[in-house]
ZAGURO-602718 format. One record per residue (C-alpha): residue in three letters; chain; x, z, y. Coordinates in Angstrom, 2 decimals, padded with zeros to 5 digits. Layout:
<nodes>
NODE   code   unit         u         w         v
NODE    Ala      A         X         Z         Y
...
</nodes>
This chain:
<nodes>
NODE   code   unit         u         w         v
NODE    Met      A    020.55    067.98    035.22
NODE    Ile      A    023.98    066.85    032.79
NODE    Tyr      A    025.50    065.20    035.86
NODE    Tyr      A    025.17    068.15    038.32
NODE    Ile      A    026.99    070.10    035.35
NODE    Phe      A    029.82    067.49    034.57
NODE    Tyr      A    030.48    065.58    037.36
NODE    Glu      A    029.26    067.64    040.96
NODE    Leu      A    029.90    071.58    039.21
NODE    Ile      A    032.87    070.46    037.08
NODE    Phe      A    034.51    067.33    038.33
NODE    Asn      A    034.22    067.77    041.99
NODE    His      A    035.38    071.43    041.57
NODE    Ser      A    038.43    071.09    039.03
NODE    Asn      A    041.53    069.98    038.60
NODE    Gln      A    041.04    066.11    038.74
NODE    Asp      A    045.03    065.39    037.29
NODE    Trp      A    043.87    066.85    034.20
NODE    Trp      A    042.78    064.62    031.05
NODE    Leu      A    039.67    066.64    029.99
NODE    Val      A    038.39    066.52    033.38
NODE    Lys      A    039.33    063.19    034.57
NODE    Ala      A    037.27    061.85    031.44
NODE    Leu      A    034.23    063.28    033.10
NODE    Asn      A    034.31    060.88    035.80
NODE    Val      A    031.95    058.68    033.88
NODE    Phe      A    029.03    060.69    034.90
NODE    Gln      A    028.27    059.18    038.19
NODE    Tyr      A    027.94    055.52    036.59
NODE    Val      A    024.07    055.13    036.56
NODE    Thr      A    024.99    052.39    033.02
NODE    Phe      A    027.11    055.32    031.48
NODE    Arg      A    023.87    057.37    031.59
NODE    Thr      A    021.65    054.85    031.35
NODE    Ala      A    023.01    054.47    028.13
NODE    Tyr      A    023.34    057.76    027.10
NODE    Ala      A    019.22    058.79    028.36
NODE    Ser      A    018.08    055.85    025.73
NODE    Val      A    019.99    057.60    023.32
NODE    Thr      A    018.33    060.92    024.31
NODE    Ala      A    014.94    060.04    024.08
NODE    Leu      A    015.27    058.58    020.68
NODE    Leu      A    016.75    061.24    019.60
NODE    Ile      A    013.87    063.72    021.17
NODE    Ser      A    011.17    061.25    019.48
NODE    Leu      A    012.79    061.26    015.99
NODE    Leu      A    013.51    065.41    015.77
NODE    Phe      A    010.41    065.87    016.73
NODE    Gly      A    008.01    063.62    015.66
NODE    Arg      A    007.58    064.85    012.32
NODE    Leu      A    006.44    068.63    013.91
NODE    Ala      A    003.98    066.74    016.33
NODE    Ile      A    002.33    065.10    014.03
NODE    Asn      A    001.98    067.92    012.32
NODE    Ala      A    000.55    069.83    014.79
NODE    Leu      A   -002.10    066.91    015.22
NODE    Lys      A   -003.10    067.18    012.27
NODE    Arg      A   -003.70    070.96    011.73
NODE    Trp      A   -005.85    071.29    015.13
NODE    Asn      A   -007.66    068.26    014.03
NODE    Ile      A   -006.91    065.70    016.59
NODE    Gly      A   -007.39    062.26    015.16
NODE    Gln      A   -008.64    059.13    016.02
NODE    Gln      A   -011.98    058.06    016.74
NODE    Ile      A   -012.65    054.23    015.68
NODE    Arg      A   -015.43    051.88    016.92
NODE    Glu      A   -017.76    050.90    015.03
NODE    Glu      A   -018.37    047.51    016.38
NODE    Gly      A   -014.33    046.72    015.94
NODE    Pro      A   -013.16    045.04    013.13
NODE    Gln      A   -014.20    047.17    009.39
NODE    Ala      A   -010.86    046.99    008.05
NODE    His      A   -009.94    050.07    011.27
NODE    Met      A   -012.10    052.34    009.46
NODE    Ala      A   -009.65    053.08    007.54
NODE    Lys      A   -007.40    054.59    009.93
NODE    Gln      A   -010.28    057.34    011.29
NODE    Asn      A   -008.85    060.38    011.85
NODE    Thr      A   -005.34    059.12    011.98
NODE    Pro      A   -003.12    061.53    014.27
NODE    Thr      A   -003.46    060.98    017.84
NODE    Met      A   -002.32    061.70    021.22
NODE    Gly      A    001.01    060.77    020.04
NODE    Gly      A    002.01    059.51    023.72
NODE    Leu      A    002.61    063.07    024.48
NODE    Leu      A    005.82    062.59    022.58
NODE    Leu      A    006.79    059.79    023.94
NODE    Ile      A    005.26    061.33    027.86
NODE    Ala      A    007.97    064.25    026.84
NODE    Ser      A    010.71    062.35    025.69
NODE    Val      A    011.52    060.05    028.65
NODE    Ile      A    010.64    063.06    030.98
NODE    Ile      A    013.25    065.02    029.58
NODE    Ser      A    015.58    062.46    029.13
NODE    Thr      A    015.19    061.65    032.60
NODE    Leu      A    015.61    065.16    034.14
NODE    Leu      A    018.79    065.38    031.85
NODE    Trp      A    020.81    061.96    033.03
NODE    Ala      A    019.29    061.38    036.03
NODE    Lys      A    020.15    062.54    039.67
NODE    Leu      A    017.74    064.35    040.90
NODE    Ser      A    017.94    064.07    044.61
NODE    Ser      A    016.53    060.49    044.13
NODE    Phe      A    013.38    060.45    045.02
NODE    Tyr      A    011.94    057.20    043.21
NODE    Ile      A    012.53    059.19    040.27
NODE    Trp      A    010.24    061.75    041.11
NODE    Val      A    007.83    059.44    042.21
NODE    Val      A    008.05    057.67    038.98
NODE    Ile      A    007.41    060.52    037.34
NODE    Val      A    004.47    062.06    039.29
NODE    Ala      A    002.68    058.85    038.59
NODE    Thr      A    003.71    058.84    035.16
NODE    Leu      A    002.04    062.21    034.20
NODE    Ala      A   -001.14    060.85    036.48
NODE    Phe      A   -001.77    057.70    035.04
NODE    Gly      A   -001.00    059.92    031.30
NODE    Gly      A   -003.15    062.80    033.09
NODE    Val      A   -006.55    060.67    033.02
NODE    Gly      A   -005.56    059.03    029.78
NODE    Phe      A   -005.03    062.51    028.14
NODE    Ala      A   -008.72    063.32    029.55
NODE    Asp      A   -010.27    060.49    028.40
NODE    Asp      A   -008.61    061.02    024.68
NODE    Tyr      A   -010.09    064.83    025.00
NODE    Leu      A   -013.02    064.10    025.29
NODE    Lys      A   -013.55    061.47    022.56
NODE    Leu      A   -012.73    064.52    020.52
NODE    Val      A   -014.73    066.89    021.19
NODE    Lys      A   -017.25    063.87    021.57
NODE    Arg      A   -016.95    062.78    018.09
NODE    Arg      A   -016.73    059.67    019.36
NODE    Ser      A   -014.92    056.50    020.04
NODE    Leu      A   -015.67    056.77    024.40
NODE    Gly      A   -014.38    059.28    026.62
NODE    Leu      A   -014.06    058.71    030.41
NODE    Thr      A   -016.90    055.85    031.34
NODE    Gly      A   -015.10    053.09    032.80
NODE    Arg      A   -016.23    053.66    036.16
NODE    Gln      A   -014.45    056.34    036.34
NODE    Lys      A   -011.10    055.54    034.26
NODE    Ile      A   -010.96    053.10    037.59
NODE    Ile      A   -011.67    056.04    040.01
NODE    Phe      A   -009.06    057.94    038.95
NODE    Gln      A   -006.93    055.09    038.78
NODE    Leu      A   -007.40    054.37    042.42
NODE    Ile      A   -006.87    057.94    043.50
NODE    Ile      A   -003.69    057.45    041.83
NODE    Ala      A   -002.41    053.85    043.35
NODE    Phe      A   -003.47    055.10    046.25
NODE    Gly      A   -001.09    058.12    046.32
NODE    Val      A    001.62    055.91    045.46
NODE    Trp      A    001.12    053.93    048.22
NODE    Leu      A    000.39    057.05    050.78
NODE    Thr      A    004.01    058.43    049.61
NODE    Leu      A    005.48    055.43    050.42
NODE    Phe      A    004.15    054.84    053.77
NODE    Ile      A    004.84    058.57    054.45
NODE    Ser      A    008.34    058.54    053.16
NODE    Thr      A    009.18    055.40    055.04
NODE    Arg      A    007.62    056.49    058.51
NODE    Tyr      A    008.53    060.25    058.78
NODE    Phe      A    011.43    060.13    056.47
NODE    Glu      A    015.07    058.23    055.86
NODE    Thr      A    013.37    056.11    052.88
NODE    Lys      A    013.62    052.52    053.35
NODE    Tyr      A    010.95    050.37    051.35
NODE    Ser      A    010.11    047.44    052.51
NODE    Trp      A    006.76    046.00    052.62
NODE    Asn      A    007.80    042.91    051.81
NODE    Val      A    006.53    040.51    048.83
NODE    Ser      A    009.25    038.97    046.74
NODE    Ile      A    008.37    036.46    044.88
NODE    Pro      A    010.12    034.74    042.18
NODE    Phe      A    012.26    031.24    042.23
NODE    Phe      A    012.35    031.72    046.40
NODE    Lys      A    015.25    033.81    047.23
NODE    Asp      A    014.11    033.98    051.18
NODE    Thr      A    011.16    036.15    050.04
NODE    Ala      A    014.01    038.62    048.97
NODE    Ile      A    014.88    039.71    051.84
NODE    Pro      A    013.24    043.16    053.83
NODE    Asn      A    011.06    042.58    056.72
NODE    Gly      A    011.40    038.51    056.29
NODE    Ile      A    009.09    035.57    055.77
NODE    Ser      A    007.16    037.25    052.78
NODE    Thr      A    006.68    041.04    055.05
NODE    Ile      A    002.70    041.91    054.56
NODE    Gly      A    003.22    045.01    056.17
NODE    Pro      A    001.41    048.16    054.86
NODE    Ile      A   -002.24    048.19    054.91
NODE    Val      A   -002.45    044.89    052.40
NODE    Tyr      A    000.66    045.73    050.51
NODE    Leu      A   -001.76    049.07    049.70
NODE    Leu      A   -003.88    045.91    047.53
NODE    Leu      A   -001.01    044.26    045.72
NODE    Ile      A    000.14    048.41    044.64
NODE    Val      A   -003.35    048.53    043.44
NODE    Ile      A   -003.60    045.57    041.68
NODE    Val      A   -000.41    046.04    040.11
NODE    Leu      A   -001.10    049.52    038.93
NODE    Leu      A   -004.25    048.80    037.57
NODE    Gly      A   -003.92    046.36    036.41
NODE    Ala      A   -000.79    047.58    033.91
NODE    Thr      A   -002.41    050.68    032.74
NODE    Asn      A   -005.44    048.96    031.49
NODE    Ala      A   -003.91    045.63    030.30
NODE    Val      A   -001.40    048.36    027.89
NODE    Asn      A   -004.08    050.12    027.25
NODE    Leu      A   -006.04    047.06    026.07
NODE    Thr      A   -003.11    045.91    023.48
NODE    Asp      A   -002.68    049.13    021.83
NODE    Gly      A   -005.35    048.33    019.60
NODE    Leu      A   -002.71    047.64    015.84
NODE    Asp      A   -000.28    049.49    014.31
NODE    Gly      A    002.73    048.58    016.69
NODE    Leu      A    001.65    046.84    018.67
NODE    Ala      A    002.08    048.16    021.74
NODE    Ile      A    004.95    050.15    021.88
NODE    Ser      A    007.02    047.48    020.56
NODE    Val      A    005.89    044.92    023.42
NODE    Thr      A    006.97    048.18    025.84
NODE    Phe      A    010.49    048.33    024.28
NODE    Ile      A    010.70    044.49    025.02
NODE    Ala      A    009.52    045.32    028.51
NODE    Met      A    011.00    047.99    029.41
NODE    Thr      A    014.29    046.68    027.98
NODE    Ala      A    013.92    043.56    030.45
NODE    Leu      A    012.98    046.25    033.46
NODE    Thr      A    016.20    047.74    032.92
NODE    Ala      A    017.83    044.66    033.07
NODE    Phe      A    015.95    043.27    036.75
NODE    Thr      A    016.57    047.49    037.84
NODE    Tyr      A    019.85    047.58    037.63
NODE    Leu      A    020.87    044.45    039.03
NODE    Ser      A    018.65    044.85    042.14
NODE    Ser      A    020.32    048.77    042.66
NODE    Asp      A    023.77    046.95    042.85
NODE    Ala      A    025.04    045.35    045.69
NODE    Arg      A    027.82    042.89    043.77
NODE    Trp      A    024.51    041.69    041.94
NODE    Ala      A    021.82    041.66    044.10
NODE    Lys      A    023.53    039.37    046.96
NODE    Tyr      A    024.74    037.18    043.91
NODE    Leu      A    021.48    037.09    042.04
NODE    Asp      A    019.53    036.60    045.91
NODE    Leu      A    017.61    039.80    044.47
NODE    Ala      A    016.04    042.34    047.13
NODE    His      A    018.55    044.64    046.79
NODE    Arg      A    017.10    048.06    046.23
NODE    Pro      A    019.89    050.72    046.04
NODE    Glu      A    017.61    053.72    045.88
NODE    Ala      A    016.37    052.76    042.81
NODE    Ala      A    019.77    052.97    040.87
NODE    Glu      A    018.74    055.65    039.36
NODE    Leu      A    015.18    054.38    038.23
NODE    Thr      A    017.49    052.91    035.66
NODE    Val      A    017.86    055.93    034.27
NODE    Phe      A    014.27    056.42    033.82
NODE    Cys      A    013.96    052.60    031.96
NODE    Gly      A    016.63    053.47    029.18
NODE    Ala      A    014.54    056.78    028.68
NODE    Met      A    011.42    054.85    028.54
NODE    Ala      A    013.23    052.18    025.76
NODE    Gly      A    014.53    054.32    023.76
NODE    Ala      A    011.47    056.92    023.51
NODE    Ser      A    009.26    053.83    022.64
NODE    Leu      A    011.75    053.07    019.55
NODE    Gly      A    011.38    056.56    018.65
NODE    Phe      A    007.75    056.32    018.67
NODE    Leu      A    008.00    053.43    017.00
NODE    Trp      A    009.22    054.43    014.08
NODE    Phe      A    006.06    056.85    013.48
NODE    Asn      A    003.57    053.81    014.87
NODE    Ala      A    005.02    050.98    013.03
NODE    Pro      A    002.34    050.11    010.41
NODE    Pro      A    001.33    051.91    008.49
NODE    Ala      A    000.44    054.25    011.80
NODE    Glu      A    001.42    057.50    011.05
NODE    Val      A    000.32    058.21    014.48
NODE    Phe      A   -001.39    056.80    017.35
NODE    Met      A   -000.09    056.91    021.45
NODE    Gly      A   -004.02    057.19    022.64
NODE    Asp      A   -005.01    056.74    026.02
NODE    Val      A   -002.82    059.72    027.02
NODE    Gly      A    000.29    057.28    026.11
NODE    Ser      A   -000.92    053.81    027.19
NODE    Leu      A   -002.31    054.82    030.15
NODE    Ala      A    001.48    056.56    031.29
NODE    Ile      A    003.54    053.61    029.98
NODE    Gly      A    001.13    051.01    032.08
NODE    Gly      A    001.46    053.17    034.98
NODE    Ala      A    005.61    053.97    034.52
NODE    Val      A    005.75    050.08    034.08
NODE    Gly      A    004.17    049.25    037.49
NODE    Thr      A    005.63    051.67    039.44
NODE    Ile      A    008.96    050.60    038.42
NODE    Ala      A    007.48    047.07    039.45
NODE    Val      A    006.37    048.05    042.94
NODE    Leu      A    009.58    050.38    043.41
NODE    Thr      A    012.26    047.45    042.81
NODE    Lys      A    009.80    044.57    043.92
NODE    Gln      A    009.26    042.75    040.60
NODE    Glu      A    005.76    042.92    041.10
NODE    Phe      A    005.31    039.02    040.22
NODE    Met      A    008.22    039.08    037.80
NODE    Leu      A    005.78    041.72    036.08
NODE    Leu      A    003.50    039.09    035.08
NODE    Met      A    006.40    037.22    032.93
NODE    Val      A    008.12    040.70    031.83
NODE    Gly      A    004.57    041.96    030.52
NODE    Gly      A    003.60    038.66    029.29
NODE    Val      A    001.88    039.94    026.52
NODE    Phe      A    000.13    042.55    028.09
NODE    Val      A   -001.60    039.90    030.72
NODE    Leu      A   -002.32    037.65    028.04
NODE    Glu      A   -004.03    040.52    026.32
NODE    Ala      A   -005.98    041.45    029.70
NODE    Leu      A   -006.80    038.10    030.58
NODE    Ser      A   -008.66    037.26    027.13
NODE    Val      A   -010.53    040.18    028.02
NODE    Met      A   -011.24    038.51    031.16
NODE    Leu      A   -012.45    035.07    030.36
NODE    Gln      A   -014.44    036.53    027.06
NODE    Val      A   -016.06    038.71    029.71
NODE    Ser      A   -016.39    035.80    032.47
NODE    Val      A   -017.35    033.02    029.89
NODE    Phe      A   -020.27    035.40    027.80
NODE    Lys      A   -021.98    036.71    031.50
NODE    Met      A   -022.38    032.95    032.76
NODE    Thr      A   -023.46    031.24    030.02
NODE    Lys      A   -026.26    034.49    029.16
NODE    Ser      A   -029.55    033.00    028.75
NODE    Thr      A   -032.66    035.14    028.91
NODE    Ser      A   -032.77    035.92    025.00
NODE    Gly      A   -029.27    038.18    026.31
NODE    Val      A   -027.05    035.28    024.33
NODE    Gly      A   -023.95    034.11    025.65
NODE    Arg      A   -021.02    032.05    025.08
NODE    Arg      A   -017.62    033.54    023.43
NODE    Val      A   -014.24    032.23    024.07
NODE    Phe      A   -012.61    034.20    020.91
NODE    Lys      A   -014.10    036.30    017.75
NODE    Met      A   -013.18    039.45    019.53
NODE    Thr      A   -011.15    040.96    022.43
NODE    Pro      A   -008.82    041.44    023.46
NODE    Leu      A   -006.28    038.60    022.26
NODE    His      A   -005.04    040.52    018.41
NODE    His      A   -008.49    041.24    017.76
NODE    His      A   -009.13    037.40    017.22
NODE    Phe      A   -006.80    036.72    014.89
NODE    Glu      A   -007.40    039.38    013.12
NODE    Met      A   -011.05    038.07    012.81
NODE    Val      A   -009.62    034.78    012.20
NODE    Gly      A   -008.00    036.05    008.70
NODE    Trp      A   -004.11    037.00    010.33
NODE    Lys      A   -002.66    040.44    008.79
NODE    Glu      A   -001.87    042.88    010.96
NODE    Ser      A    001.69    043.00    010.58
NODE    Lys      A    001.94    039.29    010.86
NODE    Ile      A   -000.21    039.61    014.41
NODE    Val      A    002.48    042.32    015.33
NODE    Phe      A    005.76    040.40    014.68
NODE    Arg      A    004.34    037.40    016.07
NODE    Phe      A    002.79    039.03    019.38
NODE    Leu      A    006.91    040.90    019.41
NODE    Ile      A    008.47    037.28    019.21
NODE    Leu      A    006.48    035.97    022.15
NODE    Ala      A    007.07    039.49    024.31
NODE    Ile      A    010.79    038.21    023.57
NODE    Leu      A    009.87    034.95    024.26
NODE    Phe      A    008.61    036.31    027.88
NODE    Ala      A    011.49    039.04    028.02
NODE    Leu      A    014.60    036.17    027.68
NODE    Leu      A    011.79    033.75    030.25
NODE    Ser      A    011.90    036.03    032.74
NODE    Leu      A    016.16    036.73    033.10
NODE    Thr      A    016.85    033.46    033.14
NODE    Thr      A    014.90    033.08    036.49
NODE    Leu      A    017.62    035.23    037.92
NODE    Lys      A    019.66    032.28    039.25
NODE    Leu      A    016.75    030.15    040.07
NODE    Arg      A    016.27    030.54    043.24
</nodes>
């Protein structure tokens, strides 16, 4: 909206020799708008965060704690939750203000984020109504997530076949530059690509959801991951950088950089209130929306495999649960007792059980997130 007002409306229809009008030319640059989208989302979170928390308290929207979880968490019972609504609003408003709304991909990621957030909202709402820590069943969550993932694929399929959108069904694999070539050797076709999209979107949403278990953990890791994705999105959308770094060139994904910047800024703003001890939790509405946004960005920018490295902490959290469940089931005796690899999963709970303080776990996982992000960025020339 701001782009259209200051660039399309004022700059393009005014005397461009006037220095004040000439200065408005800066609004055409995605880097400028990304920076201000980040600041805008941050300010929205900071300015309205306290109002949102007070409203959640008035409506008695408090967190329900699992009885089988660490006992130290029982003190967090009834802490305001569903703060992810503030996060989503900050990102969407900032994106609508600073992005070119003619971008098809912007609407894909916005709708996907809202859809996954809607599933989380339903889960949080049911928890509040039932006054317990379980909302939607696992099967219900998976079904809704599958529907959304199929919707993303179908949107790309229809837009590619019947409209001018150019989405190539090739898989871009890190370290192998030939796989970045559209319709090249790594093309798997739209049908097989559906499976990849499902894996990426369901994996990202559930991994972020599992990570959201300690004050400030999920949102701080999200900030690092989104910062790295902002860089990848910009580099892949710029022809010069994409050619130099042998990345899949995605010019139509340029405006996604604005969305990534907004998400990074909103994450910092939410962290202000979610830092230990948390004044508000994001709830499933926040964690599923973040995971959906991260996964959709990866799909649209051909960074599906790189996402494993960018979101390394999310991956470790999800793998810990998968490993724990698998080993337990394989070693389960007739009495119903099986072996456990960790004292408790997701992984951050294991470290709680061995005596680490919550703040120490959060900061150490944050350091890991930074290392994963830096490692992913160093691979740009290793092709």
